[in-house]
C-alpha positions as CSV (number, residue, x, y, z in Angstrom):
1,M,135.3,-62.2,102.5
2,R,136.4,-58.7,101.6
3,K,138.3,-60.0,98.6
4,H,135.1,-61.8,97.5
5,L,133.1,-58.6,97.9
6,H,135.6,-56.6,95.9
7,G,135.5,-59.3,93.1
8,L,131.6,-59.1,92.9
9,L,131.8,-55.3,92.9
10,A,134.4,-55.3,90.1
11,A,132.2,-57.7,88.1
12,A,129.1,-55.5,88.6
13,V,131.1,-52.4,87.4
14,L,132.3,-54.3,84.3
15,V,128.7,-55.5,83.5
16,A,127.3,-52.0,84.0
17,G,130.1,-50.5,81.8
18,A,129.5,-53.1,79.1
19,A,125.8,-52.4,79.2
20,A,126.4,-48.7,78.8
21,C,128.4,-49.4,75.6
22,I,125.7,-51.6,74.0
23,G,122.9,-49.7,72.3
24,V,119.5,-51.0,71.5
25,E,118.0,-49.7,68.3
26,H,114.4,-50.2,67.2
27,T,113.1,-49.0,63.9
28,T,109.4,-49.0,62.8
29,T,108.4,-48.4,59.2
30,V,104.8,-47.3,58.6
31,T,103.4,-47.7,55.1
32,S,100.2,-46.4,53.7
33,P,97.6,-48.8,52.2
34,S,98.3,-49.6,48.6
35,S,96.0,-50.6,45.8
36,P,95.1,-54.2,45.6
37,S,97.5,-56.4,43.7
38,G,97.9,-60.1,43.0
39,L,95.3,-62.5,44.1
40,G,91.9,-60.8,44.5
41,A,93.0,-57.5,42.8
42,L,90.3,-57.8,40.2
43,L,87.5,-59.5,42.1
44,G,84.3,-57.6,42.3
45,N,82.0,-55.5,40.1
46,W,83.6,-53.0,37.7
47,T,81.3,-50.5,35.9
48,S,81.8,-47.5,33.7
49,S,79.6,-44.4,33.7
50,P,76.9,-44.4,31.0
51,V,78.1,-42.1,28.2
52,T,76.7,-41.5,24.8
53,P,79.1,-43.5,22.6
54,S,80.7,-42.2,19.4
55,A,80.1,-43.9,16.1
56,Q,82.8,-46.5,16.8
57,S,82.8,-46.7,20.6
58,C,80.9,-48.7,23.2
59,S,79.8,-47.5,26.7
60,N,78.2,-48.8,29.9
61,F,80.8,-51.5,30.4
62,Q,80.2,-53.9,33.3
63,W,82.6,-56.7,34.3
64,N,81.6,-58.8,37.3
65,V,84.8,-60.7,38.2
66,T,83.8,-63.8,40.0
67,D,86.9,-65.9,39.8
68,Q,90.6,-65.1,40.2
69,Q,93.2,-67.8,40.3
70,G,96.7,-66.4,40.6
71,S,97.2,-63.8,37.9
72,T,94.1,-64.8,35.8
73,A,90.6,-63.6,36.3
74,S,87.2,-64.2,34.7
75,G,83.6,-63.3,34.9
76,T,80.6,-62.0,33.1
77,F,80.8,-58.9,30.8
78,S,78.3,-56.6,29.2
79,A,78.4,-53.3,27.3
80,T,76.3,-51.2,24.9
81,C,77.7,-50.4,21.4
82,P,76.7,-48.4,18.4
83,G,73.5,-49.5,16.7
84,N,71.9,-50.1,20.1
85,L,73.8,-53.4,20.3
86,T,73.8,-54.9,23.8
87,L,76.8,-57.1,24.3
88,S,76.8,-59.9,26.9
89,G,79.2,-62.7,27.5
90,T,82.4,-63.5,29.4
91,A,85.7,-61.7,29.9
92,Q,89.0,-63.1,31.0
93,G,92.2,-61.3,31.9
94,A,95.8,-62.0,32.8
95,M,97.4,-59.6,35.2
96,I,101.1,-58.6,35.2
97,G,101.9,-55.9,37.7
98,N,99.1,-53.4,37.3
99,T,98.2,-54.2,33.7
100,V,95.6,-56.7,32.6
101,T,95.6,-58.2,29.1
102,W,92.0,-59.1,28.5
103,T,89.5,-60.5,26.1
104,A,85.7,-60.6,26.0
105,T,83.5,-62.7,23.8
106,G,79.8,-63.4,23.7
107,N,76.6,-62.5,21.8
108,A,75.3,-59.1,20.7
109,T,71.6,-58.4,20.4
110,A,69.7,-55.4,19.0
111,P,66.1,-54.8,18.2
112,G,65.2,-56.3,14.8
113,L,68.5,-58.1,14.4
114,P,69.4,-61.7,15.0
115,S,71.9,-62.4,17.8
116,C,75.5,-62.3,16.6
117,A,79.0,-63.0,18.0
118,F,81.3,-60.2,19.3
119,S,84.9,-60.1,20.5
120,L,86.8,-57.3,22.2
121,D,90.3,-57.2,23.6
122,G,92.9,-54.8,25.0
123,T,95.4,-54.1,27.8
124,A,93.9,-52.3,30.8
125,V,95.7,-50.5,33.6
126,I,94.6,-50.8,37.3
127,D,95.0,-47.8,39.5
128,G,93.5,-48.6,42.9
129,N,89.7,-49.1,42.5
130,Q,89.8,-47.8,39.0
131,I,90.8,-49.5,35.8
132,R,91.4,-47.7,32.4
133,V,90.3,-50.1,29.6
134,P,91.4,-49.4,26.1
135,Y,89.7,-51.8,23.7
136,S,89.1,-52.8,20.1
137,G,87.1,-55.5,18.5
138,R,84.3,-56.6,16.2
139,T,80.6,-56.8,16.4
140,C,78.1,-57.9,13.7
141,L,77.7,-54.2,12.9
142,G,81.4,-53.6,12.4
143,A,84.6,-52.6,14.2
144,V,84.5,-50.9,17.5
145,Q,87.3,-49.2,19.5
146,G,87.7,-46.8,22.4
147,E,88.6,-46.5,26.0
148,E,86.5,-46.7,29.2
149,V,87.3,-46.0,32.8
150,M,85.7,-48.5,35.1
151,N,85.3,-48.2,38.9
152,R,85.1,-51.1,41.4
153,H,81.8,-51.2,43.2
């Protein structure tokens, strides 16, 4: 019986010694929230601040993104351009990383003028809830170009 007790005691000492040699390590990484990316990164209402446009620039951009499938998004678009032109139509974009290659097309209207087609395009850069939108294009009153900063609302 004593032999058996010594054997159990020796086994317990070996287990305790082995446990002392084994370390348990636990690491936690905390990350801060990042700007939206991928699916849903463009969804929502994007608007620029109303600014008096220059002779070749537009202002008061509004893009209501209602559909995003993978890396492509689409929705309604409007802006005000030189000559008191009001643009309204649709815009689509394809997102790669934080850049969006986009186009907008539709009709432009102005007091005393018939409705006419417009087209704009550019490559925008998303930074959180803000998107910098350089653009160029054509309206019935001529070429337009510029850059707007739009915020998500």
